[in-house]
MIPA-985379 format. One record per residue: residue number from 1; residue in three letters; x, y, z of N, C-alpha, C, CB in turn. Coordinates in steps of 0.05 Angstrom, whole numbers. Glycine has a CB too. Example, Ala and Ser with C-alpha at 12.3 -4.5 7.8 and 13.67 -1.06 7.14 Angstrom:
[1, "Ala", [264, -114, 156], [246, -90, 156], [264, -66, 156], [226, -89, 181]],
[2, "Ser", [257, -45, 142], [273, -21, 143], [258, 1, 157], [282, -12, 114]],
END
This chain:
[1, "Met", [-425, 1743, 1112], [-431, 1744, 1084], [-426, 1712, 1078], [-411, 1767, 1067]],
[2, "Lys", [-446, 1703, 1068], [-443, 1675, 1058], [-429, 1678, 1027], [-475, 1660, 1057]],
[3, "Thr", [-418, 1652, 1031], [-399, 1646, 1001], [-415, 1625, 985], [-363, 1632, 1006]],
[4, "Ile", [-410, 1625, 964], [-424, 1602, 944], [-416, 1576, 958], [-411, 1602, 910]],
[5, "Lys", [-397, 1573, 968], [-390, 1542, 977], [-406, 1539, 1002], [-357, 1535, 984]],
[6, "Glu", [-418, 1556, 1019], [-437, 1553, 1043], [-463, 1551, 1031], [-435, 1577, 1064]],
[7, "Leu", [-472, 1549, 1002], [-498, 1553, 995], [-508, 1523, 983], [-499, 1578, 975]],
[8, "Lys", [-507, 1505, 1001], [-511, 1482, 988], [-532, 1464, 1001], [-485, 1469, 984]],
[9, "Lys", [-549, 1447, 991], [-566, 1431, 1004], [-562, 1402, 1002], [-590, 1437, 995]],
[10, "Arg", [-560, 1388, 1024], [-558, 1355, 1024], [-581, 1343, 1023], [-546, 1342, 1047]],
[11, "Val", [-585, 1323, 1002], [-611, 1307, 993], [-601, 1276, 1004], [-618, 1308, 953]],
[12, "Cys", [-621, 1261, 1007], [-614, 1232, 1006], [-635, 1220, 981], [-619, 1218, 1037]],
[13, "Val", [-624, 1202, 968], [-637, 1187, 948], [-634, 1159, 953], [-629, 1194, 921]],
[14, "Thr", [-660, 1142, 948], [-666, 1117, 950], [-664, 1108, 921], [-690, 1113, 965]],
[15, "Met", [-656, 1088, 913], [-653, 1078, 886], [-647, 1046, 885], [-630, 1095, 871]],
[16, "Pro", [-662, 1034, 866], [-649, 1006, 861], [-625, 1001, 858], [-657, 995, 842]],
[17, "Leu", [-614, 981, 868], [-591, 965, 870], [-577, 971, 841], [-599, 934, 876]],
[18, "Glu", [-588, 964, 821], [-582, 962, 790], [-573, 989, 781], [-608, 953, 772]],
[19, "Leu", [-590, 1004, 790], [-589, 1037, 782], [-558, 1043, 795], [-617, 1060, 800]],
[20, "Tyr", [-558, 1037, 825], [-536, 1044, 837], [-508, 1031, 827], [-541, 1039, 862]],
[21, "Asp", [-513, 1011, 816], [-489, 996, 804], [-478, 1006, 775], [-498, 965, 801]],
[22, "Ala", [-497, 1013, 763], [-491, 1031, 737], [-482, 1057, 741], [-516, 1036, 721]],
[23, "Leu", [-493, 1071, 761], [-481, 1100, 764], [-450, 1093, 771], [-498, 1120, 790]],
[24, "Val", [-452, 1075, 794], [-418, 1072, 801], [-400, 1067, 778], [-412, 1046, 821]],
[25, "Glu", [-405, 1051, 763], [-390, 1038, 739], [-386, 1067, 717], [-412, 1007, 722]],
[26, "Leu", [-408, 1080, 713], [-407, 1103, 697], [-385, 1124, 712], [-439, 1114, 693]],
[27, "Ala", [-387, 1128, 738], [-371, 1148, 749], [-345, 1141, 748], [-379, 1155, 774]],
[28, "Arg", [-338, 1115, 760], [-309, 1100, 749], [-300, 1111, 721], [-314, 1065, 744]],
[29, "Glu", [-318, 1102, 702], [-304, 1108, 671], [-299, 1139, 667], [-325, 1097, 645]],
[30, "Asp", [-317, 1150, 685], [-313, 1183, 679], [-290, 1198, 701], [-349, 1200, 685]],
[31, "Ala", [-281, 1180, 715], [-259, 1188, 737], [-269, 1204, 759], [-236, 1205, 724]],
[32, "Arg", [-294, 1199, 762], [-314, 1214, 783], [-315, 1205, 808], [-341, 1214, 776]],
[33, "Ser", [-321, 1210, 829], [-339, 1199, 851], [-369, 1199, 841], [-336, 1216, 878]],
[34, "Leu", [-378, 1177, 860], [-401, 1176, 857], [-427, 1204, 860], [-404, 1155, 873]],
[35, "Pro", [-421, 1218, 880], [-431, 1239, 890], [-429, 1264, 867], [-417, 1244, 917]],
[36, "Gly", [-398, 1262, 861], [-394, 1279, 836], [-407, 1280, 813], [-375, 1277, 827]],
[37, "Tyr", [-405, 1249, 802], [-425, 1236, 781], [-447, 1244, 779], [-430, 1211, 783]],
[38, "Val", [-465, 1243, 800], [-494, 1246, 800], [-501, 1276, 799], [-506, 1233, 825]],
[39, "Arg", [-481, 1295, 815], [-482, 1325, 811], [-479, 1330, 782], [-460, 1340, 827]],
[40, "Trp", [-460, 1321, 770], [-455, 1328, 738], [-478, 1316, 726], [-425, 1313, 723]],
[41, "Val", [-487, 1298, 725], [-513, 1289, 714], [-536, 1307, 712], [-521, 1269, 728]],
[42, "Leu", [-542, 1314, 741], [-564, 1334, 749], [-560, 1354, 736], [-568, 1341, 776]],
[43, "Lys", [-536, 1369, 736], [-533, 1395, 724], [-535, 1394, 700], [-512, 1407, 728]],
[44, "Asn", [-529, 1375, 682], [-528, 1374, 654], [-557, 1371, 646], [-511, 1350, 644]],
[45, "Glu", [-573, 1360, 662], [-601, 1353, 652], [-613, 1383, 661], [-619, 1323, 668]],
[46, "Val", [-608, 1389, 683], [-624, 1420, 687], [-623, 1438, 665], [-613, 1438, 710]],
[47, "Asn", [-592, 1444, 654], [-587, 1462, 631], [-596, 1453, 613], [-563, 1469, 624]],
[48, "Arg", [-599, 1429, 603], [-612, 1415, 578], [-643, 1423, 575], [-610, 1382, 581]],
[49, "Lys", [-653, 1419, 597], [-681, 1426, 599], [-684, 1457, 598], [-693, 1414, 625]],
[50, "Lys", [-668, 1477, 612], [-669, 1501, 612], [-663, 1510, 584], [-654, 1510, 633]],
[51, "Gly", [-653, 1489, 562], [-648, 1503, 537], [-614, 1512, 534], [-670, 1530, 535]],
[52, "Gly", [-596, 1505, 552], [-575, 1512, 555], [-552, 1493, 542], [-575, 1515, 581]],
[53, "Gly", [-565, 1474, 530], [-544, 1454, 518], [-545, 1431, 529], [-517, 1461, 522]],
END
């Protein structure tokens, strides 16, 4: 039986250095790692698009 933890998919994203630097700074301000901050931003955007706030 698979658990929620096992149901993940890894992706690789190429971005301009300026965007990377901005995301690193925003992640630091929010006390998150860069990957954690990117997941948080994407999750919020998906929820907003679905009408969930």
